[in-house]
N, C-alpha and C positions, 0 to 999 in steps of 0.2 A: 504491499500499498505505500501509498507517498506519504512522506512526514509530514507534508500539511495538512492533509485530509487527516491524518491520523493526531495531531494535536487537536484539530478540532473537532473530532467527535470525541476525544479525551475530555476536552474542555466542556460539551455539552451532558456528555454523560457523568460527570464530577457535578455539575450546575441544577442536579435533582433531577437527572433526566426529564427533562420538561417536554423532550418530544414523545415520549414514550409511557410515563407513567398515567394512568387515570384515578389514582387515588384507593384503587381496591386494592384490599391488603389480606383478603383470609380466600380461604383458608392459608396458612402458614407452611414452609416447610421447617423442618426443627433446625434451629441456629446452629448446631453442633455437624450438620451434615457438609459434607465436602464432597464433590465432585471427583473422584480418583481416574484422572484423564490417561491414559495409557495409549502410547503413538511409538510410531516406528520412525528413525531418521529418515525424514524425504523431504529434503529443499526440493524447493522454497515455501513447500507445505508448514511444516515442522519440523524441526530438529533442534538441538541445543549447540549451542555457541563453543568457543573454547572455555568460556567462564562458567558455564555451564548453564546459562540462561539460555530459557525456551525462547525460538523467535519462528518467524513465519506465517504465512497467509490464515493458515488455521489456529496459530498461537494468537493472534491477532482478534481473531473474531472471537474465541474463546474468552479472552480477558474481558472483550465488551459486552459479550453474553451473560459472563457472570457477577459483571457489574449492575446490568439493566433485570436480572434477574433476580439478585440479590444471594444468589445460589455459590459459595467460595469452589473453587478449583484447583487442584493441585497435578500440575502437568508431571509426568514421569515418563521417561525416555528407555526404550528397550529394543534389545534384538528382535528382527522380526519373527521370529519363532516363537519368543519368550512372551511379546505381546498379546500374540494369537492366543497361546496357552494361559497366560494368567486372564486375560478375558472370559475363556471358555469356563475355566477352574473358579471364576468368582473370586480372585486375588485382587482386580482392581473393577470396580464398578461402572466405569462409563468409558468409551472409545469412538473414534469416528471411522469410518470405515465401510466396508462393502457388505451386504446383508451375508453373501457367502462366509464370511470370517466365523460367522457362529455354527455353533454344532447343532447345539438344543435351539431351536426359535423360540419356542414354548417358554424359556428362561429369560428374555428379555423383551423391552421392548423400545422399538424402534421409532424414529420421526417418521412422520406420515411424509412427507417429502424429503428431498435429497435437501444437504445443505452444503454441498461441493461436487465438483466431478472432475474428472482427468480423463485426459486421452491417453489409450494405450498405442503403442508405437513399437515397430520392426526398427531397430536399429544396428545399422552394420557399416565396416568401413566403406570409405568411397572405391575402395578398387575390387568388393564385394557386387556378385551382380544383386542386382535391385530384386525385391518381390514386391507384391502390390497386394498381396492377402495370405491369410492365416496356412491355406493349402497349401500354395507354395514352399511352405516351412518343412513339408515331408519329406525325411532323409537326411535332415542339415542335422549340423550339431547346433544347440542353442543355446545361451547364456539365459539363465532365469534366476527371478530374484528369490531367495529360499525365504519359505512363511507366507508368500504373498498366492492368492489363489488366483488370481488375473478376472476376477467378478465369475469365477466358475471355469476358468478353460486351462488352466493348470493342467489339468488330467488329459486335454487333449495336446497340448504341446507335447507333455512328456510321451506321451502314446505314437505323434508320428516322428518324432526328431531320434535322427539317428544314435544322439549321443547327447545329454546335458549335462551343465556346467553350473551348479550353483553358487551364489554371491551373495555377501550382505546387505549390499545398498548399490545405488545408482553407479558410484563412483568407480567400485570393486566391478563393476559390469564393462564400464566404458574401457577398463586395463584391461579385462578378460578379453576383449575383442581385439586389441591392440597385440596382447599374446597369444591371440591365435587360438587361444580356449573355446573359441566357438566362430560359427559361421554369423550367427546373428544373434540380437539381445532382444527381449520382450521387457520395455520399459515405458515409462509414464512420461508424457510430454515435457511438462513442467520439470521434473525433477532430472533427466536427461540432458535437458538444455543447461542448467544448473550445473552440472558433476562434470559437464565438458572440462569445466576449468581452465588450464594454460593449453588443453591442448585445440588444435587448430579446427574451427566448425568445420572446415571446406573437407576435413579428412573422414568426415562421418556423415553418410544420409541416413532418410529416417522416411516412414509411411506410416501415418494412421491408420488403425484398423478398427478402432474401435473406442467405445465410450464408456467409463466407469462412474457409476454416481456411490456418491458417499452420504451416510447418514449416520445421524444420532444413536448410539447403541446404550442403551441404561438397564444393568442389572435388574431384574423382576422384583429380585429379595428386596430392594431398597426400599425402606420406611417411605410410604406416599410417590411410590415409582411414578405413577401416572400424574400425579399434581407435577412432580418433578419435571417429568417430561412436556406437559403442556407449557409450563413456565420457559422452558428451552426454547421451545419452538416460538413461542410468542416474543421473547426477546430477540431471538436470530431474527424473525420479520421486521423486527422493528430496526435491528442494527441496519439489515441491506436498504431497509428505507433510510434512513439515513446517509449512508452512502451514497445511493443514488441522486439523495437531496443533495448532498454539498459535490457532487462532481458536476451538477447543473448548474452551479450558481458559478457565477464570474467576479463574483465580488463576497469576499468571505465576512467583510463587515454586514453587508444585505442579508447573508445567509444567517448569521446569527441573530440579528433584528427579526427575521423572519420566523425562524425559530421554534420560540415561543407563542407565535399565532397560529400555529398548523396545528390539524386534529393530532390529537394524542394516540399513541401505538395503545393497544389493549393489553395489558401484558396483568392476568388474573392473579 
């Protein structure tokens, strides 16, 4: 997010959340409750920097949603497979991801709409023959992200590949291609671009082969889980409205003045 947008949103959030609150405060979530948000290293969506601070688009969103809803959250980064294990074993109570990550669908409440989307890419070195579909990967050596379900497609990738090479993150997938560990890597668009780092983008080619939706996923065993999900959804929609409103304004001072006269979001 542009730094100016973040500053303005923080200003609105810390001045009684005038855009979003309608004065309804009941029923309430227990004050001691904390969303234990488990996530994987997936820049620029979510990651911890060298100082251990959580950053990225999803981190910014969760900070805003937490303030708007009044629900505290604690971000925790895990390796790919460990994050999924902790979610399914209920060692953490919240995640943002694909529904296919959940083993027992009855044990979780998912948001009624996606809160983010990522595009699935086939990435390869410039010198490697281009492919335009998943079917063309048959018989090829593939680099896959360990723990990722690829929206339910992982089984198909493993079935059609000649060999698979599993790595922990996008950075290592890019290195795997350079070291000829695989012909093609299955990655996500924003993260693969971020992970090119000092590599020359011209040395790599990619094809978009799908889009994956990400949802809020909350452990159903959490006290008042339905209410918490309702608050998270309402706060997210308000956050998106604020982002749209800010981007539509050319004059920051004009936007701040108008903010307090706009219809207020309905956060129950």
